[in-house]
Every structure is written in C-alpha cells, then in structure tokens.
N, C-alpha and C positions, 0 to 999 in steps of 0.2 A: 447525413444525404444517403438515400436508400442503397441494400444489397442490390444490384443489378443483375444478378446471378439467379435472382426470388424472383416470383409471381409480385407484380403492383403497378403502378403506373404514374410516369411524374408528373407535375405540376406540369401546368400551361402558362408561356411568360408569352406576353403580348407588348406593347408600347402605345397601344390606340385604343384599345378598348377590348373588354371580356364579357363573355356570359357565360355563365353555369348552371346548368339544369340535368334533371333527373332523365334526360330524353336528348339523345344526339340531334334531331329533327329542331328540334326548341332550341336550342343552343346554336345552331344553321341561322333559320332564320332569324336570331336577335341578332348575330354579327352581321348578317348583311344588311338588318337595318340601321343598325352604323352604320357600315360603309356608304350605303346609299344617302345619307347626311342624315337619318335621325339620330335622335339622344337616348339615354339610357330608360328613359322612361317609355320612347316609343318600342322600344326593343322587349323592357317586361312584359310589356302587356301583351305583344307580341306574342311572346314565348308559353306566355300564361295560358293564352285563350285556346293555343295549339295544343301544349299538354293537355287539355281536357280532353281531346282526340287522341294522345298517345298513349294518355294512361286516364281512363274515363275512369276507370274503378279509385281512382285518385282523386279528382279535382274534377268542373264540369262548368258551365255555364250558372247552375242551377244552385251553385255554392257561394263561399262567402270571403271575403281575404282580409288580412291587413298588411300595410306600407309601411317602413319608413326610406325615407327619402332623402339625401343629402343635395344641396341644388349645387350647381355649379358656380365654383368662385366664392364658395362662401362654407363658414363650419359650421353652422345649425343643423340640426337633423329636424325634419318634419314627420308624423304621422298622421297617417290615413286608417281612420277605424271604417272598413270596406265590410264590416258583418252585419246582416240581417236582423230584421224584431221578430217575435213572437206575433200573429193572428190577434188583433183586438178583443177576438173573443175566447182566447186563451184561457181557461181559467181554472188554478191548483185544487178548488176544492172541487168543482163539477168532475175533476178526475181521479181523486182521492172516493167519492163519492160513486163513482164505477168500479172501485175498491183495489185502484190502482196504489200501491207502495214507492213507485218508482214511476219516474218520467219512460212510455215505451221508445224502443229504439225504429222501429221497421213500421209504424203507421204515419198516417197524416196528422195525428197530434204532433209529432216529435219535428215535422217540417215548417223551419220559419223560412220566413220571405228572402231571397236571397239576395244577398247584397255587392258581391263583387262587380255586375255588371255597372252599375249606380258609379260603384268606385273606378273604375277604368273609364269609365265616363269620364268623371270627374279629373282626374289623375291625369287622361289625357289633354282635357281641356287647358288645365292650370297650368303644365311644367311640360309639356309634350311639344315635341317640333315637326312632328313628319305627319300628325293629324290623326284620329278614330280609324277613316276609314284604312289609312295606310298599315295600321298595325294590326287592324282583324281580316286584311287580307290573304296573308297566309294563312291562316286556320280555315278560311272559305274554301283556300284552293285544295287544302288536306281535306276538307271534308265530304268534299265531291268527290276527290280524287284518292282516296285513302290511303290510310297509314299503314306498314308491316309493323306487325303487332311482335315487341322485343321480347324475348324470351325470360326477363326480369319479369314484366308486365303479365304476357301469358299465363307464367305461372300464378300469378297473384289471381289474375283471373280465374284460373280453372279451379282455385282454393275457395273463392269467394263465389262463385255463379249462384249457389242457392239464395245468394243475400236479393237477387233479383226477383221482383214479381210481377205481375198482369203486364200492362204494357210496357215497362222494361225489360222484359225480354224479349221482348218484337225488336227490339231499338239495338242492345245492348249483347247478343250474342248471335249468331252467324250458324244457318241451319238447327237452331236449337242447342247450341254448344259455343261454351269458351272458345276464342281462337285459339291455334297453336303458334307457336312462334315462326313469323312468315308470312302468314295469311293477313290478308286486304282487310284493315276494318272501315266503316265508312259511314257519314252520318248526314247525309244529304238536305235531312230536315234543319239540321243544327247550321247548317251553312244556309239555308233560307232565314233561319233567325239572326244571324251573325249577319246580312246582305243589311235586313232593317235596321238593326244598331247604328252600324256603317249609314246609312242616308238617314235616319232618324234621331241617331244619338239613344236616350235610356227609352226616349219616349215607345221608340221600337221594341224595345222589351216589355218596361211598364206600363204599358198602354196599349188599348186595342187588339190586334187577335191572338199575338204571343202571351197576354196577358190573360185575355179569355181563356184561352187554351189551359192554360196554369191553374188558374181559377177554378174550372170547370173539373178539370182532373180530381184536383185536391176534395172539391167539396165531393164528389160521386165517390171519392175512397174516405168518407166521414171528416174530412178538416171544415173548421169554419174561417178559413179563407176568404176575404172578397177582395174587389177589383180596388176599394179605397187602399188596404192592405199594402196592393204593390203599387197603386201610385205614390203613398207614402216612403217609399223608401228613397233615403238620404244618408249618404255615407257624412261622415265629418275629420275634421283635420285636427291633431289634438296634439298634445303636448307630451313626448316620448317622456317614459322612465328612466332613470340609469343608477348604477352603485359600480364604486371603485373597489376593484380587487388588485390587491400589490401595485398599485401606479397605473393600472387598465382599466380603462370606464367600460362596463359592458351596459350600452344602452338596449332597450326592451321597449316594448309597445307598452300601453299604460292597458290597464282592464278597461273592455272585461276579456280580453287575453291574459294570459298566463305567464309576460312579459315576468311581472315583479316578485312570482314564484320563483323565476333562474335569480334573481339579483340576491331575495334572500337564501337560494342554496349557497349562492357565491358566499354570500358574508359568514354562512355558519364555515364553511370549509377554508376562508383565513385564516381560523383560531388553531389549525393543525397546519403541522409542516408539511405539509404533501412532498415537498421539492426532498424531501430526505426519504420517503417514501420509494418503493418498485412502483412504478409507474403501470407494469401490467402484475402485478405483485397483490396477495390478497389483502394487505394492512389496506393500499388504498381504496379498493374495491370496497370494502368495509364502512371505512367513515365516509366514501362517495353513499352508499345504501343508507347509513342512517342519518345524513343528512338530509337525505331524500326524503326519507318518511317524515320527516317534522317542518320541512318545508311543502311537500306537498297537503299534509292534515291543516298547515296553515291554508293554502289558497281552496279545500275545500270548505275552509270557514268562511272565508271571507270576500273570493275576487267574484264578482257580482258584475250587471251593469254599472255600469260609473255612477247613474243617478240612483243606485240602490244599497253600494258600498259607499262604507265610513272607515274600515282599516287598514286604508292602504299604506298611511304614512307609519302604521305599527309596524307593518309589513317589512318595509323599506328600513326600518332606526334600528343602525347597532347597534343597541341594546338589544333588541329582537333576537338578533341572530348570537348574540354572545350569550343570552338566557337560553337560547336553545342549544347552543356548542354544548353547553354543561352539562346537557342531559345523554348526551353519547357516552358510550362505555368501549374503550376500543377495544376491549376483550368480550364483548355481547352483543349479542343484537338485541333491539327492543321489540317486545313482542307486540307493544300497545303505543304508539307515538301519540294518539287522541288524549292516551289518559295522563302520559308526561308530561306533555305541552299546556297541559291544563290552565296550571299555575301563570303559565308567562301569556297566556290568552284570554286572561277573565274576561275582560270586554270586548280557495278553488280551481298541399307543395310546394317545395320551396326551390326559389331561384334568386338569381343574384346579377344586375348588371353595375358595370364603369364605363364609363364613356370617355373619349379623348379631354374632352374637357372635364375630368372628373367627377361627374354630376354620378351620385351611386345609390342603386335601387336595392334594397333588402323586401324582397315581397312573397309571403304564402299564403295556398290559395287551395281549399280545399273542399270537400262533401262531407268532411267527417267520417264515419266507417267505411266501411269499402262499398262504391256504390250509393252509400249516404242510409238511405230509407230503402232503398232499394226498389222504389214507387218512379213511374216517370209519367208526363203527360201524353196524352193519349195523340194529338197531333204532330207536335214538335222532338215529341220525345226528351223533353228537357230531365234529365236526372236530379230528383228533389233531393239537396243535403237533407241531414237527420240531425241539427245542429242543438235543436230542441233538445235533442236529451241530455244536454248540456245543463240544465234546469234540474231541479231538486223537488220535490214534493212538500218536502219539509216546512211546518207551517209557522211561519215569523220569519224562516231564512231570504237573507237579503237577496238568494241564487231562486227563491221560488218561483216558478211559474206564472205569467200573469201576459194577459195581453198588453203587446207594446214595448215588454224589455229583449231585449238581448241578452241571452245565456252564456254561462261563461264559456270561454274559446278553449282549446290547447293550442290553438295554431298561432306562433309566434315569430315573429324575423325579429332580426337581432342586429348589429353593429357595434366594433369594436372602436374607442380612441384612445388615442393618447398624446398628453399634454393640448387635448383639446383640439389634434388634430385625425379626422377619420384614418382609421389604418385598414380595416377592413370590414366589410359588409359579410354576414353569415347567417347560419340557420340549419335548422337540425328539420328534419321529419319525421313524423312514428306516433300520433298521438299521444299519451298521455308521456311520453318522454321525453316530449321537445323540450320541460323544462331541465329536467337532467341531461340532456345532452347539450345544450348550452353550457352549464355549468363542468362537464365532462371536456368540451372541447377547449373551453375557454381556460381552465388547467392544464392540458394535454400541452397550448401554445406555451401558457406564462409559466407554470411550475417546472416546464421539460423539454422547454425549448423547442417543441415538436415544427415545424413546417406544420401549414395549413393541411396540406396533403397528407401525412403523416398526422397528424391526429383526426383527421378522419379514417383513415385508414383503419387504425388502433381499433382491437378487441374494446367491445361494450360491456358493461352489465345492468342490470337495472330489475327493481325491486316493485313490484306489482300486484297485485291481488295475494299479498302473502306468500310471495313465491319471487327468488332472485332468479331472475334470467340471466345467465354467464355464456357469453357467446363462445363459438369453437375454437376461437384465438388463443383464449386464455387456457393454458395446461392442468389435467387434471389435476395436479398437486395444489393449486390455486384454488379450483372445486371444492379438495374435499377440506383447504385451512376453511376456507367460509365456513362450509356444515359445519366444523368445528366449532365455528363461532355462536351457532346459533341459526344460520340462515338454510332456508328449506330453497337447494339448489337444484334447477334445470338448467335442461340448454334449449334453448326454444326452438320451435318450428319452424320460425321466420328470422332473417337478421334484423337488428332493432335499428330502425329506423332508416336513416339516410342524409348526408349532406352537400353543401357547398360554399365554396368562401370566393372570396376574392384579397388576395392580399396586395394593397397598394404600397410599392415599396418608393417614397417621395424622393431619397439618395437616390436611385437611377432612373429614375421614372419608366421603370418595367411594372408594370401587372401580373401577381401569380394567382393563376385559377385553379380553383381543385375541387372535383368532384368526387363522389361516393361512388367504390366500387360495389357498393350493395344493388344499385341502380344500373340501368340500363345506359344513362347522361352522361355527360362529360363537359368539361368548360373548351369553351373555341375563344380566339381571340384572334386580331389581326396589325 
C-alpha cells in the first residue's frame, strides 16, 4: 500500500469494466461505451481514435496499431497486426544512390501507408458489438467541439512544434504556435474523414477523396505512393508469441513489432536473482541495462516484416537467453554488445480495456516520432506517420527498405497470464523503451510484488544511444554507483515512457486499473 501522506495515485477499482488511457476524455468515452452496452473492443476503438485528437503528437488516423484481444468466455489470445506497408515503389538502392546511409525521418520517403483505420474497421466487424459508427461518434464530436489541451500534452506539443512542416503547421498549431494548457484544439476536417469511415467503412478512408488527398499530398512532397498502395492495405490476424518468467507468461505481439525483444530480455533477466536486489538500487538497474543492450542488439539484427524474418525461434529460445546472460559482467558496463553477442548470433499510445464479460483488449496506436513525419495532407490534415524510418538501408538485411514491406515497429501491446488465465493486459509507451519497459514492469510485479499502479509509478532507467537515462526518482547515490560501473549517466529531459494496466482479480471479481502519472490520463471504471 502506498504512503497516503506522499504524492501518488491509487488504483481504480470496479466490477463491471475499466479502461485505462493516457487522457481522461478517452477513458471517459470508453467507459460510456461500456455502460451503454458496448464491449471492450467498442470502448478501445472509441478511446483510441479520440486520443488522436487529445494527443495528436502521439497518434492519429495517419498511423498504425497493434492489438491483443482475449475474447469473452475464452482463454485464448488473438493478435491483430494493423501496421501498414511501404509504397510499392520504395527502393533501398534508389535511396542509397541519393547518398542516404539511413532512412530519413521527416520526408515522404519515411511515410508508410497508414494501417490503423483498416485494423479498427476489421476489429469492430469481427469482435465489436456496438458498431463502428458508434465507436467513432465521440471522436467526431470532439474533433468539431474541440478538446482542451492537457498540461503534459501542451508541454510535449511545445517541445516538438518544430517537427511540423508545411500544411501540418496549419492543422496542428493555433495561431502559428503550439497550444497552451487549456486552449481548445479542433480538427473539423478529421471529423469529416471519420464520418466517411463511419458511413462507408475502410473505403471511406482508403478509397475516394480521402485517399486521393493523401496520395496527392505525398506525391507533391516527393513520395512514390499510389492509390493502389492505399487500396491494398489490409491488417492480419496472427498468433501471439510468449515466454514464461518465473511462472508468469508474458504474451506479446509477434514481429514486425518488437515484442520478441521484451521476451528475450525477460529470459535474460531470469538468470539473475533480481528479487534479492534493491528494486531502486544500482545493481538491479545495471543488470537490466546490460540485458537491454543485448536484447536490443538482437532486435536490430533480426526483427523485420514476418515474411522476411527467419530468426524468431532463435530470439525466443531459452538457450539464446542463457548464452547472452553469460556475457553480462555484474561489475562493469559493456561497451559493445554487438561484438560480444556475435558468437551467440552467428547464423530489431497505449490503452487497455476490460468489460463485464472479461473480454480484454490491449491496444497500441502511434505515428512513431512526435507528429510522425511532421507532414500532413493538404485538404483533410491527416498527419502522416514516419514508420518507414524503422527500415534499414543496409543491403541484404531482413529489415531492408522495400516496396510492400512492413518495417520493424517499436510499439507493442502485452498481456500477462498465469496458469493459462489472463491476469493483466498492460502496455508501456515510449518508442524504443517499450521492450525494456515491459521487462521492467514484469519484474516489478513478479520479483518485487508491486501492485500494477506501484509498478508503473516506480522510477525508470533506460540505456539508449550510449547514454543511461536515469529518472529523477532515483537518488544521486544510485547515479554515482552506475557511473562507477562505466555507464554514462544522464537525467532525461522528459519522463521515460508511460503505461497503463488492468489487473483482473478472479478471486474477488474486481478489476484494478492503473495509469501512469507521467501522462495526463487515468483509469476509469463503473
């Protein structure tokens, strides 16, 4: 139990249904959907699409999504891949001939065809109860009436305003500037797009005037996109991947997402007695950082479009994790995980909802970088993701950029099962941090017995681009100890990620929702 004399938040308890999101309005409309007879799928779609207006720098209808779904009355978990593909004419050799050594992040070359809308349409048709029009109605309302901008969202918006280019500045700034907290953001042209989707389904987006606007805008910006690329967009139902950590099964979305990275990292950590370490001490943070370096090196080598990936079994194999764990020095930070691991690798917005029937949805939806590519369509103001930046230009790599391929994705929804029963859908936002965040959340819960809200609240650390980011929640002595181990320690400018979770307590029949204080959101139930 938390100390009620200190700042913090309590978990939300409810019996009928809960939705946990990064914005209160999204959580509210999700619960309203449940109360009016909709199920967890209807609620998740309603919240997700609204989040594109509440947090447009994070997500939107020009982005991708991944979903894990546990149907009501069943124990199986399904995975829906709602990530789009590169336009057919994208060619890595052509980009290399232009002098590029890496995929750009802020040009039309980085824009893959948005996949989320197709996935929402399919998810609603296959598993929803209320219908797509009902799920889109709240977002249509708020796109026209406006959403008051929250404090964290306003701060992020101001920090990333410079990412916006051309038409995107007309649609995503107010009087030429990022909105201040409390200013109302409106997107009436997105309301028009959503009306067309509500009436015509995916054809309202991937065909006709909306698709024509996106294609014409992208081609004017130097893209190779065609109407055929948009019309061909299709999501896929696929099988999840999983691994067991000390009796708890971590269920992840398969590639092209990086869920296998989280499983590999958890498997590496299973070789260390984390429970004997201080959860907020330097020893645990060091071991976690070293495991992350090795797991992310494997991700960068192997994860790609599943049609081009051949080493998934290798990443998930216990022997792979054991051999990587043996490379970790408890007394010193490694400088080159790629070189050390070569002998092992011889042959890369989140919300959750649970309804009264215990259907559970774990959904993540994103435009990748803040405001994605920073580009938007000229007529409807659809902000384009830059997921193509997840490709590599390394010739022969399984994740090499090519037409019709899906890039490696950082976004991953997750669920935890115990004894074959779902115990918790959860997810962690934060770009590359997400796989590390899943492992951190899992070990907080399993090794240290933390409640999901406590596990989310706890301070985080993450090694990225050669630096170890250590949040201010850690004491200075821990930072000094980590530096002495050879880490280049910095305090991050922004909080590391965000998270939501819903614990399903079968013994009491009560749902317990947790939401990250690093964001503006909350969990709500009824």
